[in-house]
N, C-alpha and C positions, 0 to 999 in steps of 0.2 A: 082868163082866156081859154082856148080852146084843150090845152091839156089839162084845166080845172075838172075839163068834164070828164076825159079820158079817164083821170085819177080817182076822181069819187068811185066812177063805173067798177075799175078796178079795184079799190077797196072792198066794194059790197060783193064785187062777184069771187073775189079770192079769198075772203076770209067772212065768219061767222063775226056778228057782233059781240059775240061772248069771250071772243077768245084776244088776249096779247099778240099784237101784229105787228110787222113793218113790210113796206114793199118799195120799190122804188120805182113809180110811173116813168121818171127820166130815162132809167136805163132799160127799161122794156120797151119803151118808147123808143130809144136809138135805135136798139136793135131792130125794131120794126121799120122804124124810117130806111135802115139801109136794105131791107128784103123789099121794102115798098119801092125803091128808088128802081129796082129790079125787074119789077112787078109790070103786067102791062092789062088793058081792059077792067072787065071787072073785080080780077084779082086787084090791082092797084086802086082801084075806086072805092074799094071795101077799105083798104087799108088808109089810103086819103080821108075818108070820112071818119074813119075811128081816130087817127092822133089831130086831126083838125077841121071837124065839122063842116065849114064854111069856104076852107081855105083850097087853094088850085096843088097839086103834087109839087109845085116848084117852091111854094110858101111852106109846106110841111119839111121839105128837105132842108129850108134854109134855118127853120126853127132850131131844127136838131144838130145842124153842121154848127148853126152859131154857138148855143149851148155846150158844145164837146168842143169847139176852141177856146171859149172864155173859160171852162172848168180844166182846159188843160194846159194854161197858163200859170207860169209862175206867179206865186202871190207871198208877199210876207207876213199877211193877216192870217190867211187859213191855208190850211193843206188840201188839195182838192186833184182827182186826177181822173181821166176817163180813158180809159181803154176798150178798143175795139179789135177784132180778128176773125178771119176765117181759118178753121183748121179745114183742109182737106184732105179726103183720102189720095192714096198715091196716085191714082189714073185719074184724079177728077181734076179739071180744072174751071176758073171762072171766065167769063168772055172777057178778052184783055182790056175792050173801053168800060167794062163795069168796074173792071178791078181797078182801072185808072181811075175812076169817077170815085169809087168810096173811098181809095186812098187819100184822094186830094180834098174831098168831101168831109168825110169821119175819120181821117187817118187811122183808116181801117186795112191792117197787112193780110197777108195771106200765105199760109204754109203747107205743104203738102206734108201728109204723115202717113203711118201704115197702120190704116183701123185696124186690119187682121188682128195686130198686137193689140189686143183691148187695153191691157194693164200700161203698156207703153204710152201709149195714145192719152189715157186718163191722166197719167204722170204730166204729159207735155201740157195738156189744158191746165190741169190744175196750179200748176208752180207757174204758169201767166196768170191764173186769177189770184193766186197768193201774193203773187209779186205787186200786183195792180188793186190789191185791196189791205195794204198795210198787215198783210198778215191774217184780216178778219175773218177771211174766208178762204181757209185751206184746200176744201175739198168741194168742188162742184158738181163733179161728175164722175161716173164710175165704169167701168169696165164695159157693162152693158151698154153705155150710150153711144158705142159706135158699131154695134150688130145692125146691118142692113142701113147702114147712114151712109152717105157720101161726103157731107159736108156737116159742119158744126160752127154755127157763128157765136162767139161770145163778146158780151160787153158785160165791163168790170167799171164801177164808180166807186171811188173813195173821198170821203168828206171828214175833216176833223179842224174843228174852228174852235176858239176858245171864247168866252162871252166877252162881251166888251166890258161888263161888269162882272166880275167873278163872285160868287157865294161864297160868304165865309164858312169854312168846313166846320170851325168850331161849334157853329149854328146849329149845324145838322142833327138832327133827332128822329128816334122812332116814335112814330104815331100810326092810327088807324088808316089805313086806305079802305074807304067803302064799295067794294066792288061788285061786279055782277053778282060773281059766286059769293059774296058774304064779306065778312070782315075780313082784312090782311095787314099783316105790320108790314112798312114801309119806312123807309130812310127818306124822311125830308129834308129837303135842301131850305133854307132861309134866307131872305133878303129883304132889306128897309129900306127905305129911301131910295128903289129903284125908279130912275127917270126913264119911262118909257112909252110906248103904244097899249091901250089899252081898252077892255069893255066890260061893266058890268050892268047887265040888264036882268031881268025877273027869269027872262028865259037862258041866258046863255053869258058865260065869262070867259074871257079871252084875254090872253096877254101875249106880247111880241117881246121876245127875246132877242136883242141884236148880236150878232158875232162881232169881233174887232173890226173885218170887215162888212161894213152895216148893209152891203147889199145883201149878205145873208141874212137869215134869220130863221128863229124856229118860232113857230106860233102853235100856243095851247088854246084848245076849244072846249070847255065843259058844258053842257046842257043842263037846265036846271032839272029837266022832267026825264023820262025814259031815254036811254041813250040809245037802244036798237032802234026805235020809232023814229027820234031824232037823226040819224045815221041814215035810215031809209029813205029820210024826206030832204036831204040836203043835195042842194045843186049849186053849179058852179055860182049863178047869181046870187045867191044866198050868202055864198062866201064871200062873194065879192063887196056885197052891200054891209056885210059885217066888218071888212076891213076898210071901207070908206067910212064908215061910222067911228071907228076908232078915235079915243081923245088921247091927248100927251098929256103924261102929269107925274107924279112921283107916287109909288104903291108901295105896299109890303105885300110879298107875294112868299108862297109855299108851295112847293114843287117835289114831286116824289122823283128820286134818283131811279132810273132803271135801265134796265138791256134785255132787249128783244131782238131775237133770232127766227125768222121764217123763212120757210121755201115753199115756193109755191109753184103747182104746175100750172103754167103760163098757158096752155094749149087749155085746157077745162075752163080756167077762167076768160080766156078770148072768146071761146065756144058760149058760154055765158052770156056773153055780151052781144051774141049772134055775128062774130066771125065765122065764118064758114070757108071761103075759097082759098086760103093759103093752104089750109089741109087736105083739101080733096085732091084726089087725082087728077081733077080737070082744072088743077091751077094753073096759072098763066105766069110763070118766071122765067121767061124767055130770055128776057133782059139779063138774067144772072148766068146762065148755062144754057149751051146747046140739048143739053138732055133734058126729060122731062123730070122736073122736081117737082116735090110739096115739101111744106113745113111737117115734120113727123111729131117733134117733140120741142116744147119750151120750158126749160128750167130757170127757176129765178129764186135767186137766194140773197136774202138782206139780213143786217146786222145791226143795229143802232144802241148804242150807248149815252147815257144823258148824266153829266157829274157836275159837281161844284164847280168844276175848270171850264166845262165845255161839253160837245159832242163830239163823238168819234161816230161815225156811220160808213158803212160801204153795202155796194149793192153789185152782184154781178148780172147801177143805174147812177141915200145919204138923208141924214135928218137934223133940221135946225131945232133948237131949243127954246123955250121962252122962259121968261119967269112968271109964274103966275103968285096970285095972293093966296096965302095962306089957307089951307083946307085941310081937315084931318084926313092923314093917308087912306086911303082905300085898302083893305084887306083882301086880297085875292088867296084864295088857298082849293088847290087841286086835289082834293080829297076822294073824288068820285070819278067815274069812268070820263077820259077824256079823249080827243083825237088831239094828233098834232100832227105838224107837216114842218120839214126843212127845206125852206124856199131859200131861190137863188131869184133875187129881183121878185117878178110875180111867177116864177117857174115851181113846181113844186119836186124837189128831187128827192123827197122822202116823204113818205105818207104811212100812218100808221095810226093805232089806238091802243090805250094802256086800261084796262077795265076790269 
């Protein structure tokens, strides 16, 4: 999907191949979609192209709107939430029709606070983020974020899912992970007779771990060769081809537990990806406000934790089995640098690397 291209470009623009990293393309994309809907002319065209290559502006809105509502629904199998909100300086207002549109389309509210009180404003924003990320992200902004600003748009995403088949804690053991910077000890989770989608080729090892709601899954991709080179050449088409060619069967898998937190300067990453107009004084965001405004900064924070029970992740962003005849169970050991993504159907909610 177009969102996969956006996600991969974002990963490369926001991180070096040699650092542990996590980002939520969905969280950043949703915030940009909200801005996109109030942008005009070239400014909107640039965002439409960024978020949806060959899609129309209304199709881009529809993708993020539907994902936002799906992830806001109560779900007995996984815990998900998406929260969008504009914090506005005391004398700043959104155009009424825009405010109505984003409330209806993205459930994005708006609240006026006093930006002159930087500490108070930071507290208001941070408590909103904390409440909407299960406490994983207690602080997103500091008082200086409000200097010279008239509005701050916040998107917070939270995901917590238990594996369809949990790992046995008693089987977890410490082993060497052969990272980019050399070997290090890691706690490896172990599962045998795991029935799932996987692929084992000379170039790439892939496993998909479904959550209790199998429309959510975590995919791990470990190249055999140099991780940096593989990452540099990864395309949405290659990812799709890999997924299309997965086989289903019983495997033994060993995966390291990990917790990764990353803060990304979204403006810097997007500029590397060629986005210019929303940051320029000539930005046309006239659908949002009567005043001339541009985007001055984008702060993105993401946290992900993988354990025997499942995954907890936050950002401020069904299977039929058949019996197969007996074959020795393939063993997939993820003890070298790999990329991973939390998926909702084919949309990337979180993307990162453990190197």
